[in-house]
C-alpha positions in Angstrom: -13.4 -19.3 5.4 -10.3 -21.0 4.1 -9.9 -21.2 0.3 -9.6 -24.6 -1.2 -6.3 -25.4 -3.0 -6.3 -24.8 -6.8 -5.5 -27.5 -9.4 -1.8 -27.4 -8.6 -2.4 -27.8 -4.8 -1.6 -24.2 -4.0 -3.6 -22.0 -1.6 -4.0 -18.3 -2.2 -2.2 -16.0 0.3 -4.3 -15.2 3.4 -4.8 -11.6 2.3 -6.9 -12.8 -0.6 -9.4 -14.4 1.8 -9.7 -11.8 4.5 -12.9 -10.0 5.1 -11.6 -7.4 7.6 -12.6 -3.8 7.0 -10.1 -1.8 5.0 -9.2 0.7 7.7 -6.2 2.0 5.7 -8.7 3.4 3.2 -10.4 5.7 5.6 -9.5 9.4 5.3 -7.8 11.0 8.3 -8.5 14.7 8.5 -5.1 15.2 10.2 -3.5 14.0 6.9 -4.6 17.0 4.8 -1.2 18.9 5.0 0.7 15.8 4.0 -1.7 15.2 1.1 -1.3 18.8 -0.2 2.5 18.3 0.0 2.2 15.0 -1.9 0.2 16.7 -4.7 2.7 19.6 -4.9 5.6 17.2 -5.1 3.9 15.1 -7.8 3.3 18.3 -9.8 7.0 19.1 -9.6 7.9 15.6 -10.7 5.5 15.8 -13.6 7.1 19.1 -14.8 10.6 17.4 -14.5 9.4 14.3 -16.4 7.9 16.5 -19.2 11.1 18.5 -19.5 13.1 15.3 -19.9 10.5 13.7 -22.4 9.7 10.8 -20.1 6.1 10.4 -21.4 5.4 7.1 -19.6 6.6 8.6 -16.3 4.4 11.7 -16.9 1.3 9.5 -17.4 2.0 7.5 -14.2 2.6 10.6 -12.2 -0.6 12.2 -13.4 -2.5 9.1 -12.4 -1.0 9.3 -8.9 -1.6 13.1 -8.7 -5.3 12.7 -9.8 -5.9 10.0 -7.2 -4.3 12.2 -4.5 -6.5 15.1 -5.6 -9.6 13.0 -5.4 -8.7 11.9 -1.9 -8.2 15.6 -1.0 -11.6 16.5 -2.4 -13.2 13.6 -0.4 -11.4 14.8 2.7 -12.8 18.3 2.2 -16.3 16.9 1.8 -15.8 14.9 5.0 -14.8 18.1 6.8 -17.8 19.9 5.6 -20.3 17.2 6.6 -21.9 17.7 10.0 -21.0 15.1 12.6 -23.2 12.0 12.5 -24.7 10.7 15.7 -26.6 7.5 16.5 -29.3 6.6 14.0 -32.6 5.3 15.2 -33.6 2.4 13.0 -36.8 1.8 14.9 -38.2 -1.6 15.9 -39.2 -4.2 13.5 -43.0 -4.7 13.1 -43.8 -8.3 13.7 -47.2 -9.5 12.6 -48.9 -12.7 13.5 -50.0 -14.2 10.2 -50.4 -17.7 11.5 -54.2 -17.3 12.0 
C-alpha cells in the first residue's frame, strides 16, 4: 500500500509503509558473548561518566545497558525453551446450516 501525499504534497519514506517482518529484532543465540561484552563495556562507560559528573551521559548509558540486559535475559529464556516443532491446528469444522 502506498501512502497518500500529505497536505504539502510529500510522501513518507518507504520505510514507514513497509509491513515486512522485523528480522533484525530476532535474538541470535550466537550473539550472547557479544551481548555480554557490550554490557560490560557499558558498565565501564557508566563508571567513567559518573567519575566525570556527566549525569546526562550516565542516564543514557544506563538506558542502553538495561535494554542490553533485557535482551540477554530474553536470550537466556530462548535457550532454556525446548525446541518447537510443527503445531497441529486441526481441521475446521464446517456445518451445513442452510437447511
